[in-house]
N, C-alpha and C positions, 0 to 999 in steps of 0.2 A: 353507312354505317355498317351494314353487312358486309360488303366487301373489305372494310378496313379490319375485321374480326378474321378475316381469310386470306390475312396478306401474305404468310407462308405456306398456305396450304395449295398448291398449284393445280392440284385435281380438283379441287372444289372450284377455285377461280376459272378453270377452263370452262365446268360446268356452268359457272354462272354466266360466261361470255355467249354461251350458245342460247340463253333464254330469251332475249330480246334485244333490240339494239341499244336502249338505255342503259341496259346490264352489262353489254359489250363495252359501250364507254367507260364505264367506271371499273371494269374488270381490268381492260387491255393494259393500263399504264403498269399494274402489279405484276402481270404476267410477264412483260417484257422489260422489267426493272433492273433485272441483272443478265449481264450476258459473259460468258466463259469463253475466251477464244484467245489464240488459235489453238487447236491441238495440230502439230505437224506430223506429215507423213512425208516419206521420201520415195520418190520413184527412181527410174535408171537414171534419169538426168539430174538426179538430187537436189532437185529444187524443192522448195517447202511449199506447202499448200495450207492455207487458212481454212478453218472449221466452217462448215457449211452454213451454220445461222447468220454468219455475219453476211456474204453476199443475199442469202435469202431475206433477210430482214432489211438489208438494204433496197431489194426490189419491191417489197410491200409498203416501203416508206415508215418503217417500225423504228430505226435506230434513234431517231429523236427522242426515244421513250427510255431508254437505257440512261439509267442512274448509275449504276454499278457497274464497272467494266474491269474485268481481269483477263490479264495475257498470262497462261500457264503454258510453261515450257518443259522440257525434257531437260536434265541436267547440263548435257554436251552443248544445247542450242544457247545461240544468244539472240535476242531481240536487238537487232540492226537493221540499217537501211536495206540490205540487201533481201529484205524479206516482203518488200512493197515493189509494185509498179504502179502504173498509173491507175488501172482498175480498183486495187486494193487500198491504196492511198485516197482515192476518192470515197471510198466505203467508210475508209477509217475517220476521214473528216466529217463523215456524216453524222458521228456520236457528238451531237452537239451541246448535249445537256447532262454529261456525266459529270458527277458530284463526289464518286469515290472511284480512285484510280489505282490499281495495283498491277504491277509490271515485274516479273520475274527475269532476272539476268540481263538487265538494260545494259546495253554497250553504247554508254553516253558517248564515250571517245569517238564511235564511228559516225554518229549522229551529226557532231561538230564540223563545220561552223553552221549547218542550214538546220538546226533542231527546232526550230520555230516554223519550220515548214511542216513539220510532222505532228508537232502536239500544241501549236500555236491556238488552234482551236479550243482547247481544254483550258485556256488561260483565265477566264471569268467564271467558270464554272465548279471547278474542283475545290472540294473542301477538304478532301480526306486523299492521301497519298501514301501508297506502300510501296517500296524497293525493296526487293529480293537478292542481295547477292549484286548490286550493281556494280559496273565497271566504269571506270574513268578516275582521273584526278581529282582532288580536294574541290578545285575550283569548278570542275565540270558538272560535278555532281551537286554541288550548292546553286549554279547557274539553271540547272533543270528544276530543282527545286523551286529556284525564285520566278521562273515562268508563271506559277499561278498565284495571281494577286490576291487571292481571298483563301488562302489555303490555311487550316486551323489544324487539323489532326495530320501527325507524321510518323510512320512506321520504317524503321531501317533495321534489316534483317541480314545478318551474317555479312556485316559490311568490314573490309580487309583493307590495308593499305595496298595499294596498286604499284607495284614494283615496274620500273621501265616508263613510266609517263610523266612528263615536266608538269609541273604544276603552274600554268600560266595566270601570274600575278594580276594582269591586266583584264582578266576576264571577270567581268562584274555583274551579279545577277540583275537582269531587268526591274525587277519589283523586289519590295521587301514584304513578304507575306506576314498575316497578322501572327500565327503561330500561337494561338491563344487556348488551343483544345488539349488534345492529348498527344504525348510523346511516347512511342514504344521503341524499344532498343533491345535488341537480343543479340548476342555474339557480336559485341560491338567493340573493336580495338581500333579504329582510325582516330586517334587522337586530333591529328592535324586536320581533318575535317570536322571534330568538334571545336574546335578554336576558332577556325575560319568562318564557322558558322554563326558564333558569338559575336565576332568583330564586324562581319558584314551585315548582318542582320540586326545590328546593335542592342545584341542580347537576346534572351529567350523568355517567352511570355506564356509559357505552358501552365494550365492548371492541375494537371494530370499526369503522372510520369510512371512507365511501367518499364522497369530496368531488370536485365537478364544478362549476366555477364558482361558487363560494361567498363571497359578500360578508361580510368579516370573519371571515375563516378563522382567524385566530391566536386570536381571542376563544373560538373553540369547541376549539381544542386545548387551550388552557389550561384551560379549564374542566373537560374530561375527562383531565387530566393524569395523575389517580392511576390510572386503569384502562384506559386506552388502549394496546392491545397490538398492532394490524395496522390500518395507515394506508395508503390507497390513494389517490393523488392522479393528478390530469388534466391535460393542458396546457391551456392558455386557447384553442389553436389547435383549436377544437373541430369546426372544418367536416371535419378529418381523422379525428375520433374519432366523430363520429356525423352523420348526416344530419339537423340540426334545421332546424326551418322558422324561415327567417330574421326570421318578424314575431315569432317568439316570444322571442327573444334580442334586445333592441334593442342598436344600435350602440353605443351610450353604457355599455353594461354591460361593453363589452372595456375596463376602467380599470385602474388600479393598485390598485383595492380588490379585484381578483380574481387579482393577481400572485402567484407563488409564489416570487418571487425573494427575499426577503426572511423567508421562513418560517422560525421558531424552534422548534426540538424538545427544548431543553434542559430543558423543565419535565416531560417525559413520560417519568418514570424507569422505567415498566413496559414501555416499546415494546419490541416483539420483531422486527418486520417491517415493512417499507416496499416497497409495490408501486406501480410506475408503469408507463404504456405505452411500448411501444419507440418509437410516432413521436414521442415528448416528448424523445430523447435526443439528435437530430442537429437541428442547427439551432436558432441562436438562443442564448442562455445557457443554459447546464446548470444548472437550478435543484436538480438532485438531488445533484449536488457540494457546493452550498451547506447543503441540508437535511441531508447526512450529517457535514457538519463541526461542526453544532449539536446532534448528538445525544450525550446523555451517559448514556443507559441502561444499566446494565452487562447487562441481559438482550438488548440488540440483537444479533443474529445472522444475519439474512438480508434480502436484496435481490432482490423479484421484478420482472422483466420481464417485462410480458405482452404478446405477438404476438398481433395479430388477422388475419383472413383477409386485410385489405387490405397487410400486411406480407411478404406473398409474393407476387411477381410472378408465378409460374406459375399462380398461381388468379386467375380469371377469371368471373365470373358471365355467362352465355349463356341467360339466361331465353328469350327467344323463339325461340332455335334449339334449344339442345340444354341443358336444364338438367343441373345437377350435372356438369357436364364442366369438365376443364381443359384449358387452352389450353399447349402446349409452350413452354417458354423459349429464346429466341433466344441466342446466344453473348453478344452484348454485354449482355443483361438477367442473365445468370448472373454476368459480370463484374461490374457494377453492383452486383448483390446481395452478392457476396462481398464487396466493397469496403464497404459500408455495415456488413456485420458485423464487419469487420475495425476500422472506426472506432468502433462500439459497444465493442468488446473496448479499444480505446486509452483509451474514456473509463472504462471500468470499474478500468483497470489504475493510472490517475490517482486515481480516487475511493479505491481499495482503499489507497492511501498515507495516505490521510486518515482512514479507518475500515476495519476488518478485517470482513467479512461472506462468508457463503455466499451465491454468486450462483444463481439459480434463473431457467431460461429457459423460460416457459411458454407452449404455443401453445393459446392458447383459440379452438379454431376448430372447424366444424362438422365431423359423422363422416366425410363423404365424403374430407376432404383429412388426415385426422389423420396417416397414415403419411406423405404427402408434406410435412407441416409439421414434423413430429418430424425425419423424414430430414435437412431442411434445417437445421435447428438443430443436430443431431449434427455433420453434415458442416461447419457453420462451426467450431464447438468443436474438432474435428478438426484443422482446417486451421488454427487458432491454435495448437494444442497441439504441432503438426509445427513451426511456426515459434518455439516455445519462449516462448509469450506467457503460459504460467501459471508459469513457474519463477520462483520467490521473491516472487510477487506475491499469488495465493490460489489457490485449489484448483481444479479443472477443474469447471465450473458443472453444475448438474443439468437436464436436460431433461424436463421434465414436460407434460401436455396436460390440459384439461378439455372433453372431446368435448360438443358440444351434438347435439341430437337433429334441429336443423333450424339453416338460416342465420340469422345475426342479423337482427333487424327493420331496418328501414331508417328507421322513423319516430322511433325514439328509442335513446338509448345504451344498448346492453346491458351493464351491470357486470359484472365480473369477479366471480364468487362463490364463494369459497373460504375456508372457515371459518378453518382453521387452518394456519399455515405448516408447509412440510414439515420 
């Protein structure tokens, strides 16, 4: 039980492993649970080098303890068979109990047709798969996804249509994964992949969906209508939600195909909760009000508004001068923030006339500003209650938080990950 409380504290786990043999046995699986590799360096011969922990852990027999395996690469590099030799392939095959697999820039086309030689040992164990900018035709990507017999969670990030690759219609995935967990799609425009996935896997059965800049989103919602319980939507004004590289999302992608204004949730009869970012509620058309008007699910009971660090004006990153510091708010900023909260509550009252729900304000912030962020939301709710804002409309909102161990990454969107609604 002591070790379980220290799961994410690497320094304490290392100290526990030095206490005695029994404490070592209890701590070592947590110490080596996550392995992030490889980081490549280029020498004169231009050959890639795997990160040192992989061969060292293989020599000590620790690779079977790894449950989360991530392959992180610099952007120009692709994960291809050229990075393997007999030694690295033997080390790679020793990862026999990986449950969460993430690969950046996987070039599936180059692994074919011997792809099972490299990834076959993951088939029975992987439950969660993340592919960032995978390369290959639609059938090749689906063939790779179909390698994992018990796959539940799937993340596809920055997935575009590959030009110049023929889509072999005779290529059928070896297995039909359950796909009953969480689907996360960000900057996804490969409609052919989406349609083939629904056809080849006999539909989709995800219970949770995170969708951000997804082409043909309605097709995805209709395909998972029978099982979808929690839906998380993010606005098309992505520059406020995440500092994405402008070259990664072409300007013509911000079109009507990504629009949330005409979303229809009438077929999703098991929908229980709808989650959106707080920054999407002010300015422009209120897509949330339209989405609520289309919901017909009798189980629907909750709307979650996710506040991020940048939603609180008193939070300012000062990495060069004083990291983890807070800047005191001026009087004008306090008044402006209070006005924004009041405008959001006005929108909630209007939406509540269309559909009743429990309102949850979630402060999804890093741990140094948890008290500050939760205090701001509670004060905003108390001020609205003092003005009679909740009388006859809806119950007082809940204020919760999901503390992070570190600030959000600047390079990509950090999705709100809370599996079950409150």
